[in-house]
C-alpha positions in Angstrom: -49.5 -143.9 96.2 -48.0 -140.6 97.5 -49.2 -139.4 100.8 -50.5 -136.2 99.4 -52.0 -137.8 96.3 -55.5 -137.0 97.4 -54.6 -133.3 97.7 -53.0 -133.2 94.3 -56.0 -135.0 92.8 -58.4 -132.7 94.6 -56.8 -129.5 93.4 -56.4 -130.7 89.8 -60.0 -132.0 89.6 -61.3 -128.8 91.4 -59.7 -126.6 88.7 -61.5 -128.7 86.0 -64.8 -128.6 87.8 -64.4 -124.8 88.1 -63.8 -124.6 84.3 -66.8 -126.9 83.7 -69.0 -124.8 85.8 -67.9 -121.6 83.9 -68.9 -123.4 80.7 -72.1 -124.6 82.3 -73.0 -121.1 83.4 -72.5 -119.8 79.8 -74.7 -122.6 78.6 -77.5 -121.9 81.1 -77.3 -118.1 80.5 -77.5 -118.6 76.8 -80.5 -121.1 77.0 -82.4 -119.0 79.5 -82.0 -115.9 77.4 -83.1 -117.7 74.3 -86.0 -119.7 75.6 -87.0 -118.2 79.0 -89.6 -120.1 81.1 -92.7 -121.1 79.2 -95.1 -124.1 78.9 -92.9 -125.7 76.2 -89.7 -125.4 78.3 -91.7 -127.0 81.2 -92.7 -129.9 79.0 -89.1 -130.5 77.9 -87.9 -129.9 81.5 -90.3 -132.6 82.8 -89.3 -135.0 80.2 -85.6 -134.6 80.4 -86.0 -134.6 84.2 -87.6 -138.0 84.1 -84.8 -139.4 81.9 -82.1 -137.6 84.0 -83.5 -139.0 87.2 -83.6 -142.5 85.7 -80.0 -142.0 84.5 -79.0 -140.7 87.9 -80.4 -143.9 89.6 -78.5 -146.2 87.2 -75.2 -144.1 87.2 -75.1 -143.8 91.0 -75.8 -147.4 91.5 -73.0 -148.4 89.1 -70.5 -145.9 90.3 -70.9 -146.9 93.9 -71.3 -150.7 93.7 -68.9 -151.2 90.6 -66.1 -149.2 92.2 -66.4 -151.0 95.6 -66.2 -154.5 94.0 -63.8 -153.6 91.2 -61.0 -152.3 93.5 -61.1 -155.4 95.6 -60.9 -157.6 92.5 -58.2 -155.6 90.8 -56.0 -155.8 93.9 -55.9 -159.5 93.5 -56.2 -160.3 89.7 -56.2 -157.7 86.9 -57.5 -160.2 84.2 -60.5 -161.1 86.5 -61.0 -157.3 86.8 -61.3 -157.0 83.0 -63.7 -159.9 82.8 -65.7 -158.4 85.6 -65.9 -155.1 83.6 -67.1 -156.9 80.4 -69.8 -158.8 82.3 -71.0 -155.6 84.0 -71.4 -153.9 80.7 -73.4 -156.9 79.3 -75.5 -157.4 82.3 -76.5 -153.8 82.9 -77.1 -153.2 79.1 -79.6 -156.0 79.1 -81.3 -154.6 82.1 -81.5 -151.1 80.7 -82.8 -152.3 77.4 -85.8 -153.8 79.2 -86.3 -150.5 81.1 -86.2 -148.5 77.8 -88.7 -150.9 76.3 -91.1 -150.4 79.2 -90.7 -146.5 79.0 -91.5 -146.6 75.2 -94.5 -148.9 75.6 -95.9 -147.0 78.6 -95.0 -143.5 77.4 -98.6 -142.2 77.6 -99.4 -143.4 81.2 -96.0 -142.1 82.4 -96.7 -138.7 80.8 -100.0 -138.5 82.6 -98.3 -139.4 85.9 -95.5 -136.8 85.4 -98.1 -133.9 84.6 -101.6 -134.8 85.9 -102.7 -131.2 85.5 -101.6 -130.8 81.9 -103.9 -130.7 78.9 -104.1 -133.7 76.6 -102.1 -131.8 74.0 -99.3 -131.0 76.4 -99.4 -134.6 77.8 -98.9 -135.9 74.3 -95.9 -133.7 73.9 -94.4 -135.2 77.1 -95.1 -138.7 75.7 -93.4 -137.8 72.4 -90.2 -136.6 74.0 -90.2 -139.7 76.3 -90.2 -142.0 73.2 -87.3 -140.0 71.7 -85.1 -139.8 74.8 -85.5 -143.2 76.5 -82.9 -145.0 74.3 -80.1 -142.8 75.6 -80.3 -144.6 78.9 -78.2 -147.4 77.3 -75.5 -144.9 76.6 -75.7 -143.6 80.1 -75.0 -147.1 81.5 -71.9 -147.4 79.4 -70.8 -143.9 80.5 -71.3 -144.9 84.2 -69.2 -148.1 83.8 -66.4 -146.3 82.0 -66.5 -143.5 84.6 -66.3 -146.0 87.5 -63.3 -147.8 85.9 -61.4 -144.5 85.4 -62.2 -143.4 89.0 -61.1 -146.7 90.4 -57.7 -146.1 88.7 -57.6 -142.6 90.1 -58.2 -141.0 86.7 -60.8 -138.4 87.6 -60.2 -136.0 84.8 -62.0 -137.6 81.8 -65.2 -138.0 83.9 -65.2 -134.3 84.7 -64.6 -133.3 81.1 -68.0 -134.6 80.1 -69.7 -131.6 81.6 -67.6 -129.3 79.3 -68.5 -131.3 76.3 -72.2 -131.1 77.3 -72.1 -127.3 77.7 -70.2 -126.7 74.4 -72.4 -128.9 72.3 -75.6 -127.4 73.8 -74.5 -123.8 73.1 -73.4 -124.6 69.5 -76.7 -126.3 68.7 -78.8 -123.5 70.3 -76.8 -121.0 68.1 -77.2 -123.1 64.9 -80.8 -124.4 65.1 -82.4 -122.8 68.2 -84.1 -120.1 66.1 -85.7 -122.7 63.9 -86.9 -125.5 66.3 -87.0 -123.5 69.5 -86.7 -125.4 72.9 -86.6 -128.7 71.1 -83.0 -127.9 70.5 -82.3 -129.1 74.0 -83.6 -132.6 73.2 -81.3 -132.7 70.2 -78.4 -131.5 72.3 -79.0 -134.2 75.0 -78.8 -137.0 72.3 -75.7 -135.5 70.7 -73.6 -134.9 73.8 -74.5 -138.3 75.4 -73.3 -140.2 72.4 -70.0 -138.1 72.3 -69.4 -138.6 75.9 -69.9 -142.4 75.7 -67.3 -142.6 72.9 -64.9 -140.3 74.8 -65.0 -142.2 78.1 -65.0 -145.6 76.3 -61.8 -144.5 74.5 -60.2 -143.2 77.8 -61.0 -146.5 79.6 -60.0 -148.8 76.7 -56.9 -150.3 78.3 -59.0 -151.5 81.4 -61.6 -153.2 79.3 -61.8 -156.8 78.4 -64.3 -159.2 76.9 -66.0 -162.4 77.9 -68.4 -164.8 76.1 -69.8 -166.2 79.3 -73.3 -165.6 80.7 -72.6 -162.5 82.9 -75.1 -163.5 85.4 -73.1 -166.6 86.2 -70.1 -164.5 87.3 -69.7 -164.6 91.1 -68.4 -161.0 91.1 -71.5 -159.9 89.2 -73.6 -161.7 91.8 -71.7 -159.8 94.4 -72.3 -156.6 92.5 -76.0 -157.4 92.2 -76.2 -158.0 95.9 -74.8 -154.7 96.7 -76.7 -152.9 93.9 -80.0 -154.2 95.2 -80.2 -151.9 98.2 -78.7 -149.1 96.2 -81.4 -149.4 93.6 -84.0 -149.2 96.3 -82.4 -146.3 98.0 -81.9 -144.3 94.7 -85.3 -145.3 93.5 -86.8 -143.6 96.6 -84.8 -140.5 95.6 -86.1 -140.9 92.0 -89.7 -141.1 93.3 -89.2 -138.1 95.4 -87.9 -136.0 92.6 -90.8 -137.0 90.4 -93.3 -136.1 93.2 -91.6 -132.7 93.4 -92.0 -132.2 89.6 -95.7 -133.3 89.8 -96.4 -130.9 92.6 -94.7 -127.9 91.0 -96.4 -128.7 87.6 -99.6 -127.7 89.3 -98.3 -124.2 90.2 -98.0 -121.2 87.8 -96.6 -121.7 84.3 -92.9 -121.6 84.2 -92.4 -122.9 87.7 -90.9 -126.3 86.7 -88.4 -124.6 84.4 -87.5 -121.9 87.0 -87.0 -124.6 89.6 -84.7 -126.3 87.1 -82.6 -123.2 86.8 -82.4 -122.9 90.6 -81.3 -126.5 90.7 -78.5 -125.6 88.3 -77.3 -122.9 90.6 -77.5 -125.3 93.6 -75.7 -128.0 91.7 -72.8 -125.6 91.1 -72.2 -126.1 94.8 -73.3 -129.8 95.2 -71.3 -131.0 92.3 -68.1 -129.9 94.1 -69.3 -131.8 97.1 -70.3 -135.0 95.3 -67.2 -135.0 93.1 -64.9 -134.6 96.1 -66.6 -137.4 97.8 -66.3 -139.6 94.7 -62.6 -139.0 94.9 -62.6 -139.6 98.6 -64.5 -142.9 98.0 -61.6 -144.3 96.0 -59.1 -143.5 98.7 -61.3 -144.8 101.6 -62.1 -148.0 99.8 -58.4 -148.5 99.1 -57.6 -147.9 102.8 -60.3 -150.4 103.8 -59.0 -153.0 101.3 -55.6 -152.7 103.0 -57.2 -152.9 106.4 -56.2 -149.3 107.3 -59.3 -148.7 109.2 -57.9 -145.7 111.2 -56.8 -143.9 108.0 -60.4 -144.5 106.5 -62.0 -143.0 109.6 -59.6 -140.1 109.7 -60.1 -139.3 106.0 -63.8 -139.3 106.5 -64.0 -137.2 109.7 -61.5 -134.5 108.5 -63.3 -134.3 105.1 -66.7 -133.8 106.8 -65.2 -131.1 109.0 -63.5 -129.2 106.2 -66.5 -129.4 103.8 -68.6 -127.9 106.6 -66.2 -125.0 107.0 -66.3 -124.3 103.2 -70.0 -124.7 102.5 -71.8 -123.3 105.6 -71.1 -119.7 104.7 -71.9 -120.5 101.0 -75.3 -121.8 102.2 -76.0 -118.7 104.2 -75.0 -116.4 101.3 -77.3 -118.3 99.0 -80.3 -118.0 101.3 -79.9 -114.2 101.9 -78.9 -113.3 98.4 -81.0 -115.8 96.4 -82.9 -113.2 94.3 -79.7 -111.3 93.5 -77.9 -114.6 92.5 -80.7 -115.6 90.2 -80.9 -112.1 88.7 -77.1 -112.0 88.1 -77.1 -115.5 86.6 -80.2 -115.5 84.4 -81.9 -112.1 84.5 -81.7 -111.1 80.9 -83.6 -111.8 77.6 -86.7 -113.9 78.0 -85.9 -114.6 81.6 -88.1 -111.8 83.2 -88.8 -110.6 86.7 -91.4 -113.3 87.4 -88.9 -116.0 86.4 -86.4 -114.4 88.8 -88.9 -114.4 91.6 -89.8 -118.1 91.2 -86.2 -119.2 90.7 -85.1 -117.3 93.9 -87.8 -118.9 96.0 -86.6 -122.3 94.8 -82.9 -121.5 95.3 -83.6 -120.4 98.9 -85.0 -123.8 99.8 -82.2 -125.6 98.0 -79.5 -123.6 99.8 -80.2 -125.2 103.2 -79.0 -128.5 101.8 -75.2 -127.9 101.3 -73.7 -128.9 104.6 -76.1 -131.8 105.2 -75.3 -133.0 101.7 -71.6 -133.0 102.5 -72.2 -135.1 105.6 -74.5 -137.5 103.9 -72.1 -138.1 101.0 -69.0 -138.5 103.1 -70.5 -141.1 105.5 -72.4 -143.0 102.9 -69.1 -143.4 101.0 -67.5 -144.8 104.1 -70.3 -147.4 104.3 -70.0 -148.2 100.6 -66.3 -148.8 101.1 -67.2 -151.7 103.4 -69.7 -152.9 100.7 -72.5 -152.0 103.0 -75.3 -150.5 100.9 -78.1 -151.7 103.1 -77.8 -149.1 105.8 -77.5 -146.0 103.4 -80.5 -147.4 101.6 -82.6 -147.6 104.7 -81.5 -144.2 105.9 -82.2 -142.6 102.5 -85.7 -144.3 102.4 -86.7 -143.0 105.8 -85.6 -139.5 104.9 -87.4 -139.5 101.5 -90.6 -140.5 103.2 -90.3 -137.4 105.3 -89.5 -135.4 102.2 -92.6 -136.4 100.3 -94.8 -135.8 103.3 -93.2 -132.3 103.8 -93.4 -131.4 100.1 -97.2 -132.2 100.1 -97.8 -130.3 103.2 -95.7 -127.2 102.2 -96.4 -126.7 98.6 -99.7 -124.9 99.0 -98.7 -122.5 101.8 -95.1 -121.8 100.6 -95.2 -122.8 96.9 -92.0 -123.9 95.3 -89.9 -122.8 98.3 -91.8 -125.3 100.4 -90.9 -128.2 97.9 -87.2 -127.3 97.8 -87.0 -126.7 101.6 -88.5 -130.2 102.2 -85.7 -131.6 100.1 -83.1 -130.0 102.2 -84.7 -131.2 105.4 -84.7 -134.7 104.0 -81.0 -134.6 103.2 -80.3 -133.5 106.8 -82.3 -136.4 108.2 -80.3 -138.9 106.0 -77.0 -137.2 107.0 -77.8 -137.8 110.7 -78.8 -141.4 110.2 -75.7 -142.1 108.1 -73.4 -140.6 110.8 -74.9 -143.0 113.3 -74.6 -146.0 110.9 -70.8 -145.6 110.1 -69.9 -145.9 113.8 -71.0 -149.6 113.7 -68.8 -150.3 110.6 -65.6 -148.5 111.7 -64.9 -148.3 115.4 -62.0 -145.9 114.8 -64.5 -143.3 113.7 -65.1 -140.9 116.5 -68.3 -138.8 116.2 -67.3 -136.9 119.4 -64.4 -135.4 117.4 -67.0 -133.6 115.1 -69.4 -132.7 118.0 -66.6 -130.9 119.9 -66.4 -128.5 116.9 -70.1 -128.1 116.5 -70.4 -125.0 118.8 -67.8 -123.2 116.6 -70.0 -123.8 113.6 -73.1 -122.5 115.4 -71.2 -119.3 116.5 -69.8 -118.9 113.0 -73.0 -119.4 111.3 -74.9 -116.9 113.6 -72.3 -114.2 113.1 -72.1 -114.8 109.4 -75.9 -114.7 109.0 -76.1 -111.4 111.0 -73.3 -109.8 109.0 -74.7 -110.8 105.7 -78.3 -109.7 106.5 -77.2 -106.3 107.8 -75.0 -105.8 104.7 -77.8 -106.7 102.4 -80.2 -104.3 104.1 -77.7 -101.3 104.1 -77.1 -101.8 100.3 -80.6 -102.7 99.3 -80.8 -99.8 96.9 -77.4 -100.5 95.4 -76.4 -102.2 92.2 -77.2 -106.0 92.3 -73.8 -107.3 91.5 -71.9 -104.9 93.8 -74.4 -105.7 96.6 -73.9 -109.5 96.2 -70.1 -109.2 96.2 -70.3 -107.0 99.4 -72.5 -109.5 101.2 -70.2 -112.3 100.1 -67.1 -110.6 101.5 -68.8 -109.8 104.8 -70.1 -113.3 105.2 -66.9 -115.0 104.4 -64.7 -112.7 106.5 -67.0 -112.9 109.6 -67.3 -116.6 109.4 -63.5 -117.3 109.0 -62.8 -114.8 111.8 -64.9 -116.9 114.2 -63.6 -120.2 112.9 -59.8 -119.3 113.0 -59.2 -120.7 116.5 -60.7 -124.1 115.9 -58.9 -124.3 112.5 -55.6 -123.5 114.1 -56.2 -126.0 116.9 -57.3 -128.8 114.5 -54.7 -128.5 111.8 -51.6 -126.7 113.2 -51.2 -126.5 117.0 -52.1 -130.1 118.0 -50.4 -132.3 115.4 -48.5 -130.0 113.1 -50.0 -129.1 109.7 -52.5 -131.8 108.7 -55.1 -132.0 105.9 -57.5 -134.8 105.5 -55.6 -136.7 108.2 -52.3 -136.5 106.2 -49.2 -135.2 108.2 -47.6 -132.5 106.1 -45.3 -130.8 108.6 -44.3 -131.2 112.3 
């Protein structure tokens, strides 16, 4: 592996992510303009959200546990790695078929649970969509395994291409049949792009696949995978429950809130996707370093990644809080997406925006734990934080509305990040929290100056054109933050050790 392999990979994947996000924006703009925020879009959003959250649980469990086990097996025996892949596909397909069966059989009780305030007619609509969409979970499991295999071999491009496929298919179907069947087009699109992505990733991973006629549950590596997956399932199940609680709480607010919150989540995910994707790339390199007993390199990669992600995403968080209404207006404020939709979406985005830096810390340090095949501590930390999240959401939804619900999510991520930071010190004694704490005052000062400059700029240009105001605030925020952070960036990456990025020496 080349020393700067992580940098080359990061820049190539980042370019593809950016392209995917451009396509995603076009898709969301098109969907918002065609369907707006209505009760029907709320019904579909609730249903797709339930399936998406179930898919998220399954995919994250597989991506994390499979990659950690697969890399260790592949280092020793490539044929055993192929058998392990085949047995994973069989084992998890059987498990998911049981889950799909339960969803189909219990569709009405699940619909009542998702939207307790809905009328019987609307609840029946939710149940109907649940029956249609549940089977795609089997395809999502295959996608997750193929994606994990490709990531383990440092082939990150195919996995990122799936978002482009999703956007293109959605726009095409909305154009072709949206006028006839309305928001139900989104359900058809989900079915179509999931099938195409499963075929695409399966084809991309074909040379790493094998076959085994054995009982997969008798494979010792599958038992190891299940032992690691158990705590992950519990941890992600808590996230899943929390997301469903948020949907239930917001479904009791004014019509269109669930859909508007979904659009705010799309904007938030534009940022969080970069964080999570970077950490997925980092996970492969950290796990490889741990497998080679390079504990110092694993610790250095993690601490430098946390620092740089903080530098990049703190000003973005501040801009998103101050300019939330302008951002939602610029992104979706046209067609059926009216002023009321903008107001609700902006309130939701404002709460989500506080999560970017805590999310970066949570993901970096949970990946370090997973590299040691420790899923227990991240699960416990996640569970603790989510209990706080649910309690805060219930407490804040009445006085603050949708902003209270999304703010509670951000607070929860911050709690989990702090707990993960403490946990990794027990696994890797080379990791030094003090290295990050010494740089904390610079973040506080930079954040304060950035906030003040952004707020003053927004006030002065309050009567100006929306796009120009947003661009001006963004420039003021980034310039002021970088100006404050320059001394610590110079000290960290140039003066002390020569030019270093992610702990990699580039020049002395």
